[in-house]
C-alpha positions in Angstrom: 21.4 -212.0 65.4 22.3 -215.2 63.7 25.5 -217.1 64.3 26.8 -216.5 60.8 25.9 -212.8 60.6 28.6 -210.1 60.7 28.9 -208.4 64.1 29.6 -204.7 64.1 31.1 -202.5 66.9 31.6 -198.8 67.2 33.6 -197.1 69.9 32.6 -193.5 70.9 34.4 -190.8 72.9 34.1 -187.0 72.7 36.4 -186.0 69.8 37.4 -189.3 68.2 41.1 -188.5 68.4 42.3 -190.3 71.6 40.2 -192.9 73.3 37.8 -194.3 70.6 40.5 -194.6 67.9 42.7 -196.3 70.4 39.9 -198.8 71.1 39.3 -199.2 67.3 43.0 -199.9 66.6 43.4 -202.3 69.5 40.2 -204.2 68.9 41.0 -204.4 65.2 44.4 -205.8 66.0 42.8 -208.5 68.3 40.2 -209.3 65.7 42.8 -209.7 62.9 45.0 -211.8 65.2 42.0 -214.1 65.9 41.4 -214.4 62.1 37.9 -212.8 62.5 38.3 -209.7 60.2 35.6 -211.0 57.9 33.2 -211.5 60.8 33.5 -208.3 62.9 33.2 -204.8 61.5 34.9 -202.0 63.6 34.6 -198.2 63.6 34.9 -195.3 66.0 33.4 -191.8 66.2 33.0 -188.8 68.5 29.9 -187.3 70.0 31.3 -183.8 69.1 32.3 -182.4 65.8 35.6 -180.9 66.9 38.0 -183.2 64.9 36.0 -184.4 61.9 38.5 -185.6 59.3 41.5 -185.3 61.6 43.9 -188.1 62.4 44.3 -189.3 66.0 46.3 -187.2 68.4 50.0 -187.7 67.8 50.6 -188.7 71.4 47.9 -191.3 71.0 49.5 -192.6 67.9 52.9 -192.8 69.4 51.7 -194.7 72.5 49.8 -197.1 70.3 52.8 -197.6 67.9 55.0 -198.6 70.8 52.6 -201.5 71.5 52.3 -202.4 67.8 49.0 -200.8 67.0 48.7 -198.7 63.8 46.1 -196.0 63.7 47.6 -193.8 61.0 44.8 -194.4 58.6 42.0 -193.5 61.1 40.2 -190.1 60.7 37.8 -188.5 63.1 34.1 -188.5 62.5 31.0 -187.6 64.4 28.5 -190.3 65.5 25.1 -190.1 63.8 21.7 -191.5 64.5 22.1 -194.0 61.7 25.0 -195.6 63.6 22.4 -197.2 65.9 21.0 -199.1 63.0 24.5 -200.0 61.5 26.2 -201.2 64.7 25.3 -204.0 67.1 27.5 -202.6 69.8 27.7 -198.9 70.5 30.3 -198.5 73.2 31.0 -195.3 75.0 34.2 -194.5 76.8 32.6 -192.6 79.7 29.3 -191.7 81.3 29.1 -188.3 79.7 29.4 -189.7 76.2 27.1 -192.6 77.1 24.4 -190.0 78.1 24.7 -188.3 74.7 24.5 -191.7 72.9 21.4 -192.6 74.9 19.7 -189.4 73.9 20.5 -190.1 70.2 19.4 -193.7 70.5 15.9 -192.6 71.4 15.6 -191.4 67.8 16.8 -194.7 66.4 17.2 -197.9 68.2 20.1 -199.5 69.9 21.4 -199.9 73.4 24.7 -198.0 73.9 26.7 -199.0 77.0 30.1 -198.5 78.5 33.1 -200.2 76.8 34.8 -201.0 80.1 31.8 -203.2 81.1 33.9 -205.8 79.2 37.1 -205.2 81.2 38.1 -208.2 83.3 41.1 -206.6 85.3 40.0 -203.0 85.7 37.3 -202.0 88.1 36.8 -198.6 86.6 34.0 -198.2 84.2 35.2 -195.0 82.5 38.2 -194.6 80.2 39.8 -191.3 81.3 40.4 -188.7 78.6 44.2 -188.3 78.4 44.1 -185.2 76.1 45.1 -182.7 78.8 47.5 -184.9 80.7 51.0 -186.4 80.3 52.2 -189.5 78.5 51.3 -191.8 81.4 47.6 -191.1 80.7 47.9 -192.5 77.2 49.5 -195.6 78.6 46.8 -196.0 81.1 44.2 -195.7 78.4 45.9 -198.5 76.4 46.0 -200.7 79.5 42.3 -200.3 80.0 41.4 -200.6 76.3 43.5 -203.8 75.9 41.7 -205.4 78.9 38.2 -204.4 77.7 39.0 -205.4 74.1 40.0 -208.9 75.2 36.7 -209.2 77.1 34.7 -207.8 74.3 36.2 -210.2 71.8 35.6 -213.2 74.1 32.0 -212.0 74.6 31.4 -211.7 70.8 32.9 -215.1 70.1 30.7 -216.8 72.8 27.6 -214.9 71.9 27.7 -214.6 68.1 30.5 -216.7 66.6 30.4 -220.0 68.4 29.1 -222.9 66.4 
C-alpha cells in the first residue's frame, strides 16, 4: 500500500450494536481530531444478521455520548466477503468473531485480527460483550476501545501516512 493511498478499517463484533459501533465512533473521533478524515475510511459490521439496519444499543449510545462520541447515525450491517477486498484492516472484537472472519477470509483475501492487539494499556485481547451486563460493562468497553484506537491510529500513521 502506497503512502498516499487511503487506508480503510472495519471493526467487527457479533451483532454490530455494541462493541464494533463503539470502536467505529471512537476511532472516527480520533481520526477526525487528527485531521485525517480524508485519509482513513472507517466502518463496522457484525458477523450475524440479528440487527441489520438497527441503531446501536441505547446503553452503548448513552455511554459513548457521555465521553463525547456520537453514534446516532450508525446502523447495523452484516460483514460480507467483499469487505476483505474493501478494507485493509478487518478487526475482530473477540476470538469467536475472529474465527468467523477467518473462515470468510478464505473465500476472499485479507488477514483479520484482533482489535485489542493495538491496545497499549490493556493486556486482554478480547473486548467483552456488554450486552447482557450492567452499565459498567459499557464503560469498560469504552476504556479498552479508546486504548486500542489510539494504538491503531499510531500504527496507521507510522506505517501508511508518514512521509
